[in-house]
FIMIMI-974066 format. One record per atom (N, C-alpha, C): residue in three letters; x negated, y, z. Coordinates in pm, whole numbers, padded with zeros to 5 digits, always signed. Example, Ala and Ser with C-alpha at 12.3 -4.5 7.8 and 13.67 -1.06 7.14 Angstrom:
<rs>
ala-01319-00569+00780ala-01230-00450+00780ala-01320-00330+00780ser-01285-00225+00708ser-01367-00106+00714ser-01290+00003+00787
</rs>
This chain:
<rs>
met-00085-00118+00000met+00000+00000+00000met-00089+00124+00000lys-00059+00217-00087lys-00135+00340-00096lys-00049+00454-00045ile-00080+00503+00074ile-00004+00612+00135ile-00104+00716+00182lys-00078+00842+00149lys-00165+00948+00196lys-00081+01058+00255leu-00095+01082+00385leu-00017+01183+00455leu-00106+01302+00486thr-00046+01419+00495thr-00127+01540+00512thr-00186+01551+00651leu-00108+01538+00752leu-00159+01560+00886leu-00251+01445+00925val-00368+01478+00974val-00466+01375+01005val-00413+01281+01113ile-00330+01331+01202ile-00272+01245+01305ile-00190+01135+01240leu-00105+01172+01145leu-00024+01073+01076leu-00110+00973+01002leu-00210+01020+00935leu-00294+00933+00854leu-00358+00825+00940val-00419+00865+01050val-00488+00769+01136val-00391+00668+01193leu-00277+00715+01240leu-00183+00625+01304leu-00128+00521+01209phe-00096+00560+01089phe-00037+00462+00999phe-00141+00369+00939leu-00265+00409+00933leu-00369+00314+00896leu-00380+00204+01001leu-00339+00234+01123leu-00339+00136+01231leu-00204+00066+01245asn-00113+00086+01147asn+00020+00026+01153asn+00092+00061+01283ser+00077+00183+01326ser+00143+00226+01448ser+00269+00303+01415cys+00331+00358+01519cys+00457+00430+01501cys+00447+00567+01565leu+00511+00663+01503leu+00521+00792+01568leu+00628+00875+01502gly+00670+00977+01575gly+00753+01082+01517gly+00678+01212+01537ile+00700+01306+01449ile+00628+01432+01459ile+00718+01547+01423ser+00702+01658+01492ser+00781+01778+01468ser+00686+01898+01464ala+00700+01979+01359ala+00616+02099+01345ala+00705+02218+01318asp+00701+02316+01407asp+00779+02439+01393asp+00681+02554+01370ile+00689+02616+01254ile+00597+02722+01214ile+00670+02855+01215thr+00609+02955+01276thr+00662+03091+01273thr+00561+03180+01203leu+00606+03247+01096leu+00519+03333+01017leu+00552+03479+01046asn+00449+03555+01084asn+00467+03697+01114asn+00448+03783+00989asn+00479+03912+01004asn+00469+04006+00891asn+00329+04016+00833asn+00226+03996+00914asn+00088+04013+00868asn+00020+03883+00828gly+00095+03772+00824gly+00038+03644+00784gly-00012+03559+00899ser-00011+03613+01020ser-00045+03534+01137ser+00080+03459+01183gly+00066+03379+01288gly+00184+03310+01338gly+00149+03202+01439thr+00244+03114+01462thr+00227+03006+01560thr+00275+02875+01500ile+00219+02767+01552ile+00264+02631+01521ile+00297+02564+01654asp+00420+02516+01667asp+00458+02434+01780asp+00469+02291+01730leu+00377+02208+01777leu+00366+02070+01729leu+00401+01974+01841gln+00485+01877+01809gln+00517+01771+01905gln+00505+01638+01833tyr+00433+01545+01892tyr+00424+01413+01830tyr+00435+01304+01936gln+00494+01194+01893gln+00518+01080+01980gln+00431+00964+01935ile+00367+00900+02031ile+00283+00785+02002ile+00338+00665+02077ser+00355+00556+02006ser+00400+00433+02069ser+00303+00393+02180lys+00355+00354+02293lys+00269+00311+02403lys+00185+00189+02366ser+00235+00109+02272ser+00158-00007+02228ser+00028+00036+02161leu+00031+00150+02089leu-00092+00202+02028leu-00188+00250+02135asp-00137+00319+02235asp-00223+00367+02342asp-00290+00251+02413ser-00215+00142+02434ser-00273+00024+02497ser-00381-00037+02409leu-00360-00036+02276leu-00459-00089+02183leu-00590-00014+02197gly-00582+00115+02214gly-00704+00195+02226gly-00781+00169+02353arg-00720+00100+02451arg-00787+00074+02577arg-00846-00066+02584leu-00831-00145+02480leu-00886-00280+02480leu-01038-00276+02468asp-01104-00376+02523asp-01248-00394+02506asp-01329-00273+02551gly-01281-00203+02653gly-01357-00090+02707gly-01366+00030+02617asn-01261+00051+02532asn-01265+00162+02437asn-01188+00285+02484glu-01170+00298+02615glu-01088+00409+02663glu-01143+00544+02619arg-01275+00554+02604arg-01336+00683+02572arg-01322+00717+02424trp-01279+00623+02341trp-01278+00645+02197trp-01136+00646+02146asn-01063+00749+02180asn-00924+00760+02135asn-00919+00780+01985thr-00818+00718+01921thr-00805+00727+01776thr-00741+00857+01732ile-00676+00931+01822ile-00612+01058+01789ile-00635+01154+01905pro-00613+01284+01883pro-00629+01378+01994pro-00523+01353+02102val-00566+01315+02221val-00471+01288+02328val-00492+01377+02449gly-00578+01474+02439gly-00601+01567+02547gly-00636+01704+02494arg-00632+01803+02581arg-00661+01939+02538arg-00803+01949+02480ala-00898+01882+02544ala-01037+01888+02496ala-01048+01829+02356asp-00972+01722+02328asp-00973+01661+02194asp-00925+01761+02090phe-00817+01833+02121phe-00766+01930+02026phe-00862+02046+02008glu-00922+02091+02116glu-01018+02201+02105glu-01135+02163+02017arg-01184+02039+02030arg-01292+01993+01944arg-01246+01987+01799ser-01122+01942+01776ser-01070+01933+01640ser-01059+02070+01575leu-01030+02173+01656leu-01009+02307+01602leu-01138+02389+01592glu-01250+02333+01639glu-01376+02407+01633glu-01415+02442+01489arg-01377+02357+01394arg-01412+02383+01253arg-01308+02470+01184leu-01206+02513+01257leu-01099+02595+01202leu-01093+02727+01278pro-01177+02823+01244pro-01188+02945+01325pro-01063+03031+01324asp-00973+03012+01228asp-00851+03092+01224asp-00740+03035+01313leu-00768+02926+01383leu-00669+02866+01472leu-00717+02869+01616lys-00621+02884+01707lys-00652+02887+01850lys-00549+02801+01923leu-00598+02715+02011leu-00509+02633+02094leu-00458+02718+02210val-00325+02727+02222val-00262+02808+02326val-00220+02723+02445ser-00158+02608+02417ser-00112+02522+02526ser-00109+02378+02481phe-00118+02287+02579phe-00116+02144+02553phe-00054+02075+02674ser+00041+01984+02650ser+00102+01908+02759ser+00145+01771+02707ser+00171+01680+02799ser+00216+01545+02761ser+00313+01491+02865arg+00397+01400+02821arg+00490+01330+02909arg+00519+01194+02849glu+00588+01108+02924glu+00618+00975+02876glu+00767+00945+02888asp+00817+00862+02795asp+00947+00801+02814asp+00926+00650+02809glu+01033+00572+02796glu+01019+00427+02800glu+00937+00371+02685arg+00939+00439+02572arg+00878+00386+02451arg+00750+00459+02408asn+00744+00588+02436asn+00639+00670+02376asn+00567+00756+02478ile+00450+00801+02436ile+00381+00914+02500ile+00405+01034+02409ile+00452+01143+02464ile+00495+01259+02386ile+00403+01377+02417phe+00341+01431+02314phe+00248+01542+02328phe+00309+01668+02267ser+00295+01780+02336ser+00342+01910+02288ser+00225+02006+02282val+00207+02069+02167val+00092+02156+02143val+00141+02286+02081arg+00088+02398+02126arg+00113+02526+02061arg-00021+02584+02016met-00025+02628+01890met-00143+02690+01834met-00105+02823+01771glu-00201+02913+01765glu-00185+03039+01692glu-00279+03037+01572phe-00230+03089+01457phe-00317+03105+01342phe-00321+03252+01304ser-00439+03298+01260ser-00457+03439+01227ser-00435+03469+01080ser-00421+03364+00998ser-00398+03381+00855ser-00327+03258+00801ile-00261+03275+00685ile-00197+03161+00621ile-00301+03060+00576gln-00419+03107+00537gln-00526+03016+00498gln-00565+02926+00616gly-00566+02984+00736gly-00594+02905+00854gly-00487+02800+00879leu-00362+02839+00859leu-00252+02743+00873leu-00269+02629+00774met-00300+02660+00648met-00314+02557+00546met-00433+02465+00574ala-00538+02519+00631ala-00654+02436+00664ala-00617+02328+00764phe-00523+02360+00854phe-00476+02261+00951phe-00376+02165+00888met-00278+02218+00813met-00174+02135+00758met-00226+02040+00650asp-00334+02080+00581asp-00389+02000+00473asp-00518+01932+00516ala-00523+01890+00642ala-00646+01830+00694ala-00682+01702+00620gly-00584+01636+00559gly-00611+01513+00486gly-00655+01536+00344ala-00679+01662+00304ala-00724+01697+00169ala-00631+01639+00063ser-00502+01661+00080ser-00403+01610-00015ser-00371+01717-00117arg-00251+01710-00175arg-00214+01804-00281arg-00151+01932-00227ser-00145+01951-00098ser-00084+02071-00042ser-00152+02195-00098ser-00075+02304-00115ser-00130+02424-00176ser-00053+02547-00130phe-00116+02663-00149phe-00052+02790-00118phe-00091+02892-00223ser+00006+02972-00266ser-00022+03083-00357ser+00058+03204-00310gly+00004+03324-00336gly+00070+03446-00292gly+00005+03501-00167asp+00085+03568-00084asp+00036+03622+00041asp+00151+03623+00142his+00129+03693+00257his+00231+03691+00360his+00358+03765+00319arg+00349+03851+00217arg+00468+03924+00172arg+00554+03841+00078ser+00489+03762-00007ser+00560+03680-00105ser+00473+03559-00136gly+00520+03442-00098gly+00435+03324-00113gly+00511+03197-00145arg+00433+03098-00185arg+00486+02964-00215arg+00391+02864-00151met+00442+02787-00057met+00362+02690+00016met+00418+02550-00009ile+00332+02461-00052ile+00370+02321-00072ile+00293+02236+00028ile+00366+02162+00110ile+00306+02069+00205ile+00339+01928+00159thr+00236+01852+00127thr+00254+01715+00080thr+00259+01620+00199leu+00374+01559+00222leu+00388+01464+00331leu+00339+01326+00291ser+00353+01290+00164ser+00308+01160+00115ser+00273+01172-00032glu+00167+01105-00073glu+00130+01101-00214glu+00183+00976-00284gly+00272+00905-00217gly+00334+00788-00279gly+00261+00660-00246arg+00312+00551-00302arg+00254+00420-00273arg+00266+00331-00395glu+00184+00228-00397glu+00194+00128-00501glu+00305+00030-00467asn+00342-00052-00562asn+00443-00153-00537asn+00398-00248-00427ile+00488-00277-00334ile+00456-00369-00225ile+00562-00477-00219ser+00533-00581-00144ser+00625-00693-00134ser+00747-00657-00050val+00852-00735-00067val+00974-00716+00012val+00943-00733+00160gly+00859-00831+00193gly+00825-00855+00333gly+00754-00739+00397leu+00658-00680+00325leu+00586-00565+00379leu+00677-00444+00391asp+00766-00427+00295asp+00861-00316+00302asp+00950-00331+00425ser+00990-00455+00454ser+01072-00480+00573ser+00995-00447+00700leu+00866-00479+00702leu+00782-00447+00818leu+00773-00297+00837ile+00754-00224+00727ile+00747-00078+00734ile+00876-00022+00791ala+00989-00078+00746ala+01119-00032+00796ala+01130-00056+00946asp+01080-00170+00992asp+01089-00204+01135asp+01005-00110+01220ile+00879-00085+01180ile+00790-00006+01266ile+00826+00142+01263ser+00895+00185+01158ser+00929+00328+01148ser+01070+00360+01198gln+01144+00257+01239gln+01282+00279+01283gln+01288+00373+01403gly+01373+00473+01391gly+01394+00567+01501gly+01297+00683+01503tyr+01201+00687+01410tyr+01105+00796+01405tyr+01135+00887+01287asn+01113+01017+01308asn+01139+01117+01205asn+01022+01213+01195val+01010+01276+01081val+00916+01385+01061val+00999+01510+01036arg+00984+01611+01122arg+01067+01731+01113arg+00978+01854+01098phe+01012+01937+01000phe+00941+02062+00977phe+01041+02176+00978ser+00998+02290+01030ser+01076+02412+01016ser+00979+02529+00997met+01029+02634+00931met+00950+02756+00918met+01042+02876+00936ser+00998+02969+01019ser+01069+03094+01041ser+00992+03205+00970phe+01062+03284+00888phe+01001+03390+00808phe+01034+03527+00866pro+00954+03629+00832pro+00992+03766+00869pro+01121+03810+00803gly+01147+03758+00683gly+01271+03786+00611gly+01338+03656+00570glu+01389+03652+00447glu+01456+03533+00396glu+01355+03440+00330gly+01385+03312+00332gly+01302+03213+00265gly+01386+03095+00223thr+01325+03004+00146thr+01394+02883+00101thr+01305+02762+00125leu+01370+02646+00131leu+01300+02518+00146leu+01358+02420+00047ala+01270+02349-00026ala+01311+02243-00117ala+01232+02117-00085leu+01295+02002-00104leu+01232+01872-00084leu+01224+01806-00221thr+01101+01776-00268thr+01083+01722-00402thr+00982+01608-00400asp+00975+01535-00514asp+00865+01441-00531asp+00745+01516-00588leu+00638+01446-00619leu+00517+01513-00664leu+00532+01578-00800asp+00635+01540-00875asp+00661+01600-01006asp+00758+01716-00997gly+00799+01753-00875gly+00890+01864-00857gly+01036+01829-00872ile+01068+01700-00880ile+01208+01656-00892ile+01272+01657-00754pro+01388+01723-00737pro+01453+01731-00605pro+01485+01593-00549leu+01471+01580-00417leu+01499+01456-00347leu+01609+01477-00244asn+01675+01370-00206asn+01776+01371-00100asn+01729+01286+00018ala+01600+01291+00046ala+01543+01204+00148ala+01557+01261+00289gly+01595+01388+00302gly+01599+01452+00433gly+01737+01458+00493asn+01742+01479+00623asn+01867+01496+00696asn+01870+01637+00757asp+01991+01687+00778asp+02010+01815+00850asp+01925+01926+00791met+01924+01936+00660met+01841+02038+00595met+01907+02175+00599val+01828+02275+00632val+01867+02415+00619val+01778+02471+00509arg+01835+02499+00393arg+01757+02527+00273arg+01728+02675+00252gln+01800+02764+00320gln+01782+02906+00296gln+01814+02985+00421gly+01737+03094+00443gly+01762+03180+00558gly+01632+03227+00620arg+01643+03291+00734arg+01523+03336+00806arg+01450+03217+00869arg+01522+03108+00891arg+01459+02985+00940arg+01513+02867+00859val+01423+02792+00796val+01462+02675+00717val+01401+02552+00783ser+01463+02435+00760ser+01415+02315+00828ser+01463+02190+00757ala+01394+02080+00786ala+01434+01948+00734ala+01384+01842+00830ser+01465+01740+00850ser+01426+01623+00928ser+01431+01503+00834ile+01320+01431+00824ile+01308+01323+00727ile+01276+01193+00800pro+01359+01090+00784pro+01326+00961+00845pro+01188+00913+00800leu+01112+00863+00892leu+00977+00821+00862leu+00973+00717+00749tyr+01070+00627+00749tyr+01071+00525+00643tyr+01083+00588+00506asn+01161+00696+00494asn+01175+00762+00364asn+01042+00816+00313ile+00956+00860+00405ile+00824+00909+00367ile+00733+00794+00325leu+00733+00688+00407leu+00645+00576+00379leu+00688+00495+00257ser+00814+00504+00219ser+00864+00425+00107ser+00880+00507-00021ala+00840+00634-00020ala+00856+00720-00138ala+00754+00681-00244asn+00801+00625-00354asn+00709+00578-00458asn+00633+00691-00524asn+00696+00808-00540asn+00630+00920-00607asn+00605+01036-00511gly+00588+01003-00383gly+00551+01104-00286gly+00663+01198-00245ile+00633+01282-00147ile+00729+01381-00097ile+00655+01512-00069asn+00709+01620-00124asn+00660+01756-00097asn+00767+01838-00026leu+00723+01921+00066leu+00805+02029+00118leu+00759+02157+00051glu+00852+02233-00005glu+00818+02357-00075glu+00888+02475-00008phe+00808+02564+00052phe+00858+02685+00115phe+00829+02804+00025ile+00930+02886+00001ile+00913+03006-00082ile+00973+03126-00009trp+00901+03237-00010trp+00951+03362+00048trp+00897+03479-00033pro+00959+03598-00036pro+01091+03625+00025pro+01201+03566-00061
</rs>
């Protein structure tokens, strides 16, 4: 299976056949700065895997404030504001707030996996494409069923708040509109989409989020 996700957290976790849900709320200010509120859930089974054979010190993803600070050292336009974690019966849930000083800084974080994500324009008028998946090759029915099982109950949710009006479209890599998302708000000062994780992992021709403003 060939799957490429933009956020490095997602990429690492799914290479390990793990499960997670992720939510990213972006607020864009008039001058191109803004904030990212990120929340991600990690299956406790993955956390236990990382502790086998004395590997507690080698976490596969950022699980502490120091981990995130180290990750952001190469991104000077981003600053970690807050970090917290909690647990429920199934997951460990991390909440992170970051500030970015430019849209380029935001894109450097969102496109950490060096995918097809892109930005053109500026803070006054822009077009941002965030690639959630670059698609996959044909896989067996059995593997597809496994993907459905491990991704059940997990979603990927994005929102963006603009200084003025903006739009959101969900497309494949060729720009063809998709109906893979739930609860979409396509136009307004705040747009958003929630996409079942399985829809991302099973998208043969990938999935893009396209934000346009004003």
